[in-house]
DRENKE-457791 format. One record per residue (C-alpha): residue number from 0; residue in one letter; z, x negated, y. Coordinates in pm, 1 decimal. Each point is the difference from the previous one (the first is absolute). Layout:
+------+------+----------+----------+----------+
! resi ! resn !       c3 !       c1 !       c2 !
+------+------+----------+----------+----------+
!  NUM !    a !        Z !        X !        Y !
...
+------+------+----------+----------+----------+
This chain:
+------+------+----------+----------+----------+
! resi ! resn !       c3 !       c1 !       c2 !
+------+------+----------+----------+----------+
!    0 !    x !  -1570.2 !   -298.3 !   2329.4 !
!    1 !    x !   -242.8 !   -215.7 !   -207.9 !
!    2 !    x !   -224.9 !     68.7 !   -275.1 !
!    3 !    x !    249.1 !    -83.2 !   -262.8 !
!    4 !    x !    346.7 !     74.8 !   -136.6 !
!    5 !    x !    213.2 !   -241.0 !   -153.1 !
!    6 !    x !    302.2 !     36.3 !   -289.7 !
!    7 !    x !    205.7 !   -272.7 !   -141.0 !
!    8 !    x !    207.7 !     68.3 !   -322.3 !
!    9 !    x !    303.3 !   -242.1 !     -3.4 !
!   10 !    x !     69.3 !    -49.1 !   -361.5 !
!   11 !    x !    286.2 !   -204.6 !   -169.9 !
!   12 !    x !   -259.7 !   -290.6 !    -87.8 !
!   13 !    x !   -305.3 !     66.1 !    228.9 !
!   14 !    x !   -112.3 !    124.7 !    318.2 !
!   15 !    x !   -319.1 !    200.4 !     -5.6 !
!   16 !    x !   -221.1 !     97.5 !    282.6 !
!   17 !    x !   -303.8 !    269.5 !     -6.2 !
!   18 !    x !   -212.3 !     74.0 !    318.9 !
!   19 !    x !   -165.5 !    329.7 !    -17.9 !
!   20 !    x !   -304.1 !    136.2 !    227.8 !
!   21 !    x !    103.1 !    298.4 !    182.2 !
!   22 !    x !   -338.9 !    192.8 !    -16.3 !
!   23 !    x !     14.6 !     34.1 !   -390.7 !
!   24 !    x !    322.9 !   -120.8 !   -132.5 !
!   25 !    x !   -168.1 !   -274.4 !   -171.3 !
!   26 !    x !    185.1 !   -320.0 !    -90.2 !
!   27 !    x !   -164.6 !   -280.9 !    186.3 !
!   28 !    x !    247.2 !   -292.0 !   -105.5 !
!   29 !    x !    276.8 !    -41.7 !   -232.0 !
!   30 !    x !    197.5 !   -312.6 !    -34.0 !
!   31 !    x !    339.3 !   -112.3 !   -140.0 !
!   32 !    x !    196.8 !   -317.7 !     -2.1 !
!   33 !    x !    359.9 !    -62.8 !   -156.8 !
!   34 !    x !    295.1 !    103.4 !    202.4 !
!   35 !    x !    206.7 !   -292.8 !    -85.4 !
!   36 !    x !    289.0 !    219.5 !     81.5 !
!   37 !    x !    259.7 !   -231.4 !   -157.0 !
!   38 !    x !    -49.6 !   -236.3 !    304.4 !
!   39 !    x !    160.2 !    254.9 !    213.5 !
!   40 !    x !    -59.4 !    259.7 !    253.1 !
!   41 !    x !   -171.9 !   -211.1 !    278.3 !
!   42 !    x !   -218.3 !   -160.4 !   -249.5 !
!   43 !    x !    -96.5 !    354.1 !   -121.3 !
!   44 !    x !    -97.5 !     91.3 !    356.8 !
!   45 !    x !   -215.0 !   -330.7 !     19.5 !
!   46 !    x !   -197.0 !     97.5 !   -312.3 !
!   47 !    x !    -93.4 !    320.2 !    149.1 !
!   48 !    x !   -121.0 !   -155.4 !    319.0 !
!   49 !    x !   -215.2 !   -226.3 !   -210.2 !
!   50 !    x !   -146.3 !    301.8 !   -186.7 !
!   51 !    x !    -92.4 !    183.3 !    312.2 !
!   52 !    x !   -142.6 !   -290.8 !    161.6 !
!   53 !    x !   -216.0 !    -63.3 !   -306.4 !
!   54 !    x !   -116.3 !    391.2 !    -11.6 !
!   55 !    x !    -78.8 !    -11.4 !    405.6 !
!   56 !    x !   -204.4 !   -303.6 !    -51.8 !
!   57 !    x !   -204.6 !    121.0 !   -274.4 !
!   58 !    x !    -79.0 !    327.6 !    140.0 !
!   59 !    x !    -15.0 !   -118.9 !    356.5 !
!   60 !    x !    227.1 !    256.0 !    154.4 !
!   61 !    x !    367.4 !     -2.9 !     67.3 !
!   62 !    x !    221.9 !    295.2 !   -100.8 !
!   63 !    x !    112.1 !    241.4 !    283.6 !
!   64 !    x !    265.2 !    131.8 !   -244.3 !
!   65 !    x !    127.3 !    -62.0 !   -373.3 !
!   66 !    x !    185.4 !    208.7 !   -236.8 !
!   67 !    x !    222.9 !   -158.2 !   -230.1 !
!   68 !    x !    123.2 !     91.7 !   -353.1 !
!   69 !    x !    362.3 !   -130.7 !    -59.4 !
!   70 !    x !    218.5 !    -23.4 !   -291.1 !
!   71 !    x !    287.8 !    191.2 !    166.4 !
!   72 !    x !     70.4 !    197.2 !    319.6 !
!   73 !    x !      2.2 !    -17.9 !    387.4 !
!   74 !    x !    308.3 !    161.6 !    133.5 !
!   75 !    x !   -119.2 !    156.1 !    308.8 !
!   76 !    x !    349.9 !     30.7 !    168.4 !
!   77 !    x !     30.7 !   -393.0 !    -34.7 !
!   78 !    x !   -335.5 !   -142.5 !    -10.2 !
!   79 !    x !    103.6 !   -205.7 !   -309.7 !
!   80 !    x !   -133.0 !    -11.0 !   -387.4 !
!   81 !    x !    225.4 !    148.2 !   -270.7 !
!   82 !    x !    -22.5 !     74.8 !   -387.4 !
!   83 !    x !   -261.0 !   -294.0 !    -20.3 !
!   84 !    x !    -31.7 !   -161.9 !   -366.4 !
!   85 !    x !   -135.2 !   -281.5 !    208.1 !
!   86 !    x !    339.9 !    -79.6 !    112.4 !
!   87 !    x !   -112.6 !   -247.9 !    259.4 !
!   88 !    x !   -129.0 !    294.2 !    225.4 !
!   89 !    x !    347.8 !    203.4 !     -9.1 !
!   90 !    x !    169.7 !     25.8 !    327.4 !
!   91 !    x !   -306.2 !   -155.1 !    172.5 !
!   92 !    x !   -179.1 !    148.7 !    315.4 !
!   93 !    x !   -342.9 !    -31.0 !   -211.1 !
!   94 !    x !   -182.3 !    248.9 !    220.9 !
!   95 !    x !     50.5 !   -145.5 !    307.2 !
!   96 !    x !    -42.8 !   -355.2 !   -115.4 !
!   97 !    x !   -315.2 !     61.9 !   -152.5 !
!   98 !    x !   -144.8 !    171.4 !    332.7 !
!   99 !    x !    135.9 !   -296.3 !    190.8 !
!  100 !    x !   -149.8 !   -240.5 !   -230.0 !
!  101 !    x !   -347.3 !    139.5 !    -48.1 !
!  102 !    x !    -36.0 !    168.8 !    347.4 !
!  103 !    x !    -94.6 !    344.0 !   -136.5 !
!  104 !    x !    168.0 !    346.3 !    -50.7 !
!  105 !    x !    169.9 !     16.1 !   -342.6 !
!  106 !    x !    121.9 !    281.2 !   -237.0 !
!  107 !    x !    193.6 !    -14.0 !   -289.5 !
!  108 !    x !     37.3 !    208.7 !   -295.4 !
!  109 !    x !    154.9 !    -64.8 !   -341.4 !
!  110 !    x !   -241.5 !    -15.1 !   -349.3 !
!  111 !    x !     71.6 !    342.0 !    -84.6 !
!  112 !    x !   -117.2 !    150.2 !    343.7 !
!  113 !    x !   -309.3 !   -216.3 !    -31.4 !
!  114 !    x !    -83.6 !    146.1 !   -328.2 !
!  115 !    x !     47.4 !    336.0 !    119.9 !
!  116 !    x !   -241.0 !    -50.9 !    333.2 !
!  117 !    x !   -254.6 !   -199.0 !   -239.9 !
!  118 !    x !     -3.0 !    290.3 !   -281.4 !
!  119 !    x !    -31.1 !    259.6 !    267.1 !
!  120 !    x !   -261.3 !   -142.4 !    217.2 !
!  121 !    x !   -186.7 !   -200.5 !   -250.7 !
!  122 !    x !    106.1 !     64.5 !   -373.0 !
!  123 !    x !     75.0 !    280.5 !   -227.1 !
!  124 !    x !    117.0 !    278.0 !    277.1 !
!  125 !    x !   -325.6 !    -49.2 !    185.5 !
!  126 !    x !   -194.4 !     62.3 !   -309.5 !
!  127 !    x !    193.2 !    312.1 !   -176.0 !
!  128 !    x !    174.2 !    173.6 !    335.3 !
!  129 !    x !   -145.3 !   -144.9 !    313.1 !
!  130 !    x !    147.6 !    298.4 !    207.8 !
!  131 !    x !    362.8 !    -86.5 !   -118.5 !
!  132 !    x !    246.2 !     47.9 !    252.9 !
!  133 !    x !    318.3 !   -173.9 !   -198.0 !
!  134 !    x !    -58.4 !   -294.4 !   -235.4 !
!  135 !    x !    316.9 !   -163.3 !   -190.3 !
!  136 !    x !    -85.8 !   -335.4 !   -143.0 !
!  137 !    x !    237.8 !   -171.4 !   -221.4 !
!  138 !    x !     32.3 !   -337.4 !   -120.1 !
!  139 !    x !    181.6 !    -63.2 !   -330.7 !
!  140 !    x !      6.4 !   -349.9 !   -105.4 !
!  141 !    x !    286.7 !   -264.2 !     51.0 !
!  142 !    x !    153.2 !    220.3 !    240.4 !
!  143 !    x !    -75.1 !    389.1 !     93.0 !
!  144 !    x !   -127.9 !     81.9 !    352.0 !
!  145 !    x !   -236.6 !    269.3 !    159.3 !
!  146 !    x !   -202.4 !     56.8 !    325.5 !
!  147 !    x !    -61.3 !    359.4 !    150.7 !
!  148 !    x !   -324.9 !     57.5 !    186.5 !
!  149 !    x !    -43.2 !    345.6 !    207.7 !
!  150 !    x !   -303.4 !     92.4 !    162.7 !
!  151 !    x !   -129.2 !   -347.5 !    -55.1 !
!  152 !    x !    279.2 !   -169.9 !    163.1 !
!  153 !    x !    299.4 !   -212.6 !   -151.2 !
!  154 !    x !    345.8 !    140.6 !     38.0 !
!  155 !    x !    253.6 !   -270.0 !     75.4 !
!  156 !    x !    310.9 !    176.9 !     91.4 !
!  157 !    x !    257.8 !    -56.4 !    245.5 !
!  158 !    x !    156.6 !   -284.0 !   -216.6 !
!  159 !    x !   -321.4 !   -131.6 !   -132.0 !
!  160 !    x !    115.3 !    130.7 !   -330.0 !
!  161 !    x !   -235.1 !    306.4 !    -66.6 !
!  162 !    x !    -98.1 !     -2.6 !   -347.4 !
!  163 !    x !    281.2 !   -210.5 !   -165.0 !
!  164 !    x !    -40.6 !    213.8 !   -292.1 !
!  165 !    x !    135.2 !   -242.8 !   -236.2 !
!  166 !    x !    382.0 !    -29.1 !    171.8 !
!  167 !    x !     69.0 !    349.0 !    -47.0 !
!  168 !    x !    288.4 !     17.2 !   -238.5 !
!  169 !    x !    -69.2 !    158.5 !   -332.0 !
!  170 !    x !    236.4 !   -127.5 !   -234.3 !
!  171 !    x !    351.7 !    -14.4 !    218.4 !
!  172 !    x !    177.0 !   -226.0 !   -292.2 !
!  173 !    x !   -326.3 !   -202.4 !    -58.1 !
!  174 !    x !   -104.1 !   -356.2 !     36.7 !
!  175 !    x !     61.3 !   -187.7 !    333.4 !
!  176 !    x !   -250.2 !    -30.4 !    239.5 !
!  177 !    x !    -88.0 !   -294.0 !    249.2 !
!  178 !    x !     64.3 !    245.5 !    254.9 !
!  179 !    x !    357.9 !     57.5 !    -61.9 !
!  180 !    x !    -31.0 !    339.7 !   -183.6 !
!  181 !    x !     10.2 !     72.9 !   -369.7 !
!  182 !    x !   -270.1 !    200.9 !   -173.6 !
!  183 !    x !   -252.6 !    -21.5 !    241.5 !
!  184 !    x !   -333.5 !    139.3 !   -145.0 !
!  185 !    x !   -121.7 !   -359.5 !     40.3 !
!  186 !    x !    255.8 !   -109.3 !   -265.5 !
!  187 !    x !   -119.4 !    255.2 !   -262.2 !
!  188 !    x !   -400.0 !     14.1 !     18.7 !
!  189 !    x !   -112.9 !   -342.4 !    104.8 !
!  190 !    x !   -123.7 !   -231.9 !   -216.7 !
!  191 !    x !    321.5 !   -199.5 !    -10.3 !
!  192 !    x !    204.3 !    317.3 !    -28.1 !
!  193 !    x !   -187.7 !    105.5 !   -325.8 !
!  194 !    x !      7.5 !   -333.6 !   -130.3 !
!  195 !    x !    397.5 !     -4.1 !     38.3 !
!  196 !    x !     19.7 !    312.5 !   -149.7 !
!  197 !    x !   -190.7 !   -127.8 !   -309.0 !
!  198 !    x !    230.9 !   -288.1 !    -28.0 !
!  199 !    x !    310.1 !    207.9 !     43.0 !
!  200 !    x !   -114.1 !    193.6 !   -323.8 !
!  201 !    x !   -124.4 !   -288.6 !   -210.7 !
!  202 !    x !    162.3 !   -304.5 !    136.6 !
!  203 !    x !   -348.4 !   -161.4 !     32.0 !
!  204 !    x !   -169.1 !   -105.8 !    329.3 !
!  205 !    x !   -373.1 !    164.2 !      3.2 !
!  206 !    x !   -244.5 !     34.2 !    260.1 !
!  207 !    x !    -97.3 !    342.4 !     72.5 !
!  208 !    x !   -372.1 !    -23.3 !   -119.4 !
!  209 !    x !    174.4 !    -99.7 !   -335.3 !
!  210 !    x !    230.7 !    289.6 !      4.5 !
!  211 !    x !   -267.5 !    241.6 !     68.0 !
!  212 !    x !   -185.9 !   -157.4 !   -303.1 !
!  213 !    x !    295.0 !     39.8 !   -191.6 !
!  214 !    x !     23.9 !    363.4 !     90.2 !
!  215 !    x !   -368.3 !     69.5 !    -82.8 !
!  216 !    x !     93.6 !   -147.4 !   -340.9 !
!  217 !    x !    285.5 !    245.3 !    -45.6 !
!  218 !    x !    315.7 !   -225.3 !     53.4 !
!  219 !    x !    270.5 !    253.0 !     57.1 !
!  220 !    x !    169.4 !   -247.5 !    306.2 !
!  221 !    x !   -314.8 !     -9.7 !    171.7 !
!  222 !    x !    -75.5 !    340.3 !     -2.9 !
!  223 !    x !    335.8 !     83.6 !     99.3 !
!  224 !    x !    -82.6 !   -230.2 !    317.8 !
!  225 !    x !   -320.6 !    158.7 !     67.4 !
!  226 !    x !    161.0 !    361.2 !    -19.5 !
!  227 !    x !    268.3 !   -115.9 !    267.3 !
!  228 !    x !   -275.7 !   -103.3 !    210.5 !
!  229 !    x !   -180.4 !    332.7 !    -23.9 !
!  230 !    x !    301.0 !    188.6 !     36.5 !
!  231 !    x !    105.9 !   -152.2 !    328.5 !
!  232 !    x !   -354.2 !    -36.5 !    117.0 !
!  233 !    x !    -15.8 !    377.0 !    -24.2 !
!  234 !    x !    329.8 !     41.2 !    192.0 !
!  235 !    x !   -102.3 !   -224.9 !    288.3 !
!  236 !    x !   -350.4 !    121.4 !     61.4 !
!  237 !    x !    126.8 !    372.9 !    -17.3 !
!  238 !    x !    225.4 !    -95.1 !    295.1 !
!  239 !    x !   -293.8 !   -135.0 !    194.0 !
!  240 !    x !   -210.4 !    304.1 !    -78.1 !
!  241 !    x !    298.1 !    220.0 !     92.1 !
!  242 !    x !     42.5 !   -171.3 !    365.0 !
!  243 !    x !   -339.4 !   -129.2 !     74.1 !
!  244 !    x !   -248.2 !    238.3 !   -213.2 !
!  245 !    x !   -281.4 !   -281.2 !     11.3 !
!  246 !    x !   -348.1 !     79.3 !    -60.0 !
!  247 !    x !    -29.2 !   -330.9 !   -208.1 !
!  248 !    x !    247.0 !   -236.5 !   -158.7 !
!  249 !    x !   -133.0 !   -369.0 !    -74.8 !
!  250 !    x !    179.4 !   -206.5 !   -263.2 !
!  251 !    x !    -53.7 !   -372.4 !     51.0 !
!  252 !    x !    148.1 !   -299.8 !   -144.1 !
!  253 !    x !     43.3 !   -121.5 !   -357.9 !
!  254 !    x !    214.0 !    293.4 !   -132.5 !
!  255 !    x !   -258.3 !    232.9 !    128.8 !
!  256 !    x !   -217.5 !   -136.7 !   -259.8 !
!  257 !    x !    196.8 !    198.4 !   -270.1 !
!  258 !    x !   -232.3 !    288.1 !    -86.0 !
!  259 !    x !    267.6 !    234.7 !   -111.5 !
!  260 !    x !    118.3 !     33.5 !    367.7 !
!  261 !    x !   -326.7 !    199.6 !     47.8 !
!  262 !    x !     40.6 !    247.1 !   -262.5 !
!  263 !    x !    380.0 !      6.0 !   -120.6 !
!  264 !    x !    105.9 !   -131.7 !    324.6 !
!  265 !    x !   -165.9 !    307.8 !    185.0 !
!  266 !    x !    147.1 !    216.3 !   -247.3 !
!  267 !    x !    337.7 !   -138.0 !     65.6 !
!  268 !    x !    -19.9 !     90.2 !    370.0 !
!  269 !    x !      2.7 !    383.5 !    -97.2 !
!  270 !    x !    355.7 !     69.1 !    -90.0 !
!  271 !    x !    108.1 !   -138.1 !    338.7 !
!  272 !    x !   -271.7 !    157.4 !    229.7 !
!  273 !    x !     72.8 !    292.8 !    233.5 !
!  274 !    x !   -369.7 !    139.5 !    -36.9 !
!  275 !    x !    -64.6 !    153.2 !   -356.5 !
!  276 !    x !   -334.1 !   -215.4 !     -5.0 !
!  277 !    x !   -115.6 !   -325.1 !     55.6 !
!  278 !    x !   -317.4 !    -75.7 !    162.3 !
!  279 !    x !     45.9 !   -330.6 !    152.9 !
!  280 !    x !   -232.3 !   -264.6 !   -105.1 !
!  281 !    x !    206.5 !   -310.6 !   -150.5 !
!  282 !    x !   -257.2 !   -283.7 !     -2.1 !
!  283 !    x !    -55.1 !   -364.7 !    -38.2 !
!  284 !    x !   -115.8 !   -204.6 !    295.7 !
!  285 !    x !   -364.7 !   -158.1 !    -28.2 !
!  286 !    x !     41.6 !   -298.8 !    247.9 !
!  287 !    x !    205.0 !   -232.6 !   -235.3 !
!  288 !    x !    121.0 !   -300.0 !    209.2 !
!  289 !    x !   -230.0 !     85.5 !    277.2 !
!  290 !    x !    227.6 !    264.2 !    123.2 !
!  291 !    x !    253.4 !   -198.6 !    184.2 !
!  292 !    x !   -233.0 !   -206.9 !    219.2 !
!  293 !    x !   -227.7 !    322.1 !     67.3 !
!  294 !    x !    281.8 !    218.1 !     76.1 !
!  295 !    x !    144.4 !   -301.8 !    255.6 !
!  296 !    x !   -349.7 !     47.0 !    170.8 !
!  297 !    x !     49.7 !    353.5 !     -2.7 !
!  298 !    x !    324.9 !    -40.4 !    233.9 !
!  299 !    x !   -249.8 !    -95.2 !    289.8 !
!  300 !    x !   -310.3 !    155.6 !    -69.1 !
+------+------+----------+----------+----------+
């Protein structure tokens, strides 16, 4: 084992690498290049190899293992990628191909899992509850997903879907979801889901930030969309607390910037909670866009 651990965040438009000193968790190098994902799977692999070689040359050390944050999940039963919004990765043996190409041990996790690891070990959980046994970290943005960390370690699950909170059906007759079901939580409380709800009420296509601004000014339809978000957020978070009873819940993603989630949203949990009181902190992450790449590195620390 050398003095550094490495993480790579494989995004839709960029590949980012971080190299961290094992002694003090200090970032010694951070680089990114365009992924050029539109040129296909093999080209993405080539771009990753270029970035790793560049970083190794800069620090004078080759990696012995690399953690990768991916826009989907590795199916542990088939070894193939699934549920990737960078669709060129779907059905591909990404972990094996990267290990063969780079000549190192490779560990993969999706972006929500990387958020959970990073905020547990380096971020908000470390600040407010360093002895947390269970952390549930959510990404509410274009999609809805989550990661679960128990005793500092990521929970993947038998099928590699632990934390797929966004694909619990919460509206049985709701909107169709890309996963094939209807009314998944993702179709309701994601950014696009909220924008669709506003358009259904008004006939007007509007960004989420604009909808929330209109709610702030008192527009009835925007207030209705926000109230619907708070209601379903409360129901869905209560289900998680009833099952996992986490020490901390972290809310990341663009929807997580809506301040009402941390007061009215918290209150909306209570009617659906098995416990008569709620002590669980529901908090924002503090690492911003660093969470993905730092969480990837934590996979091989």
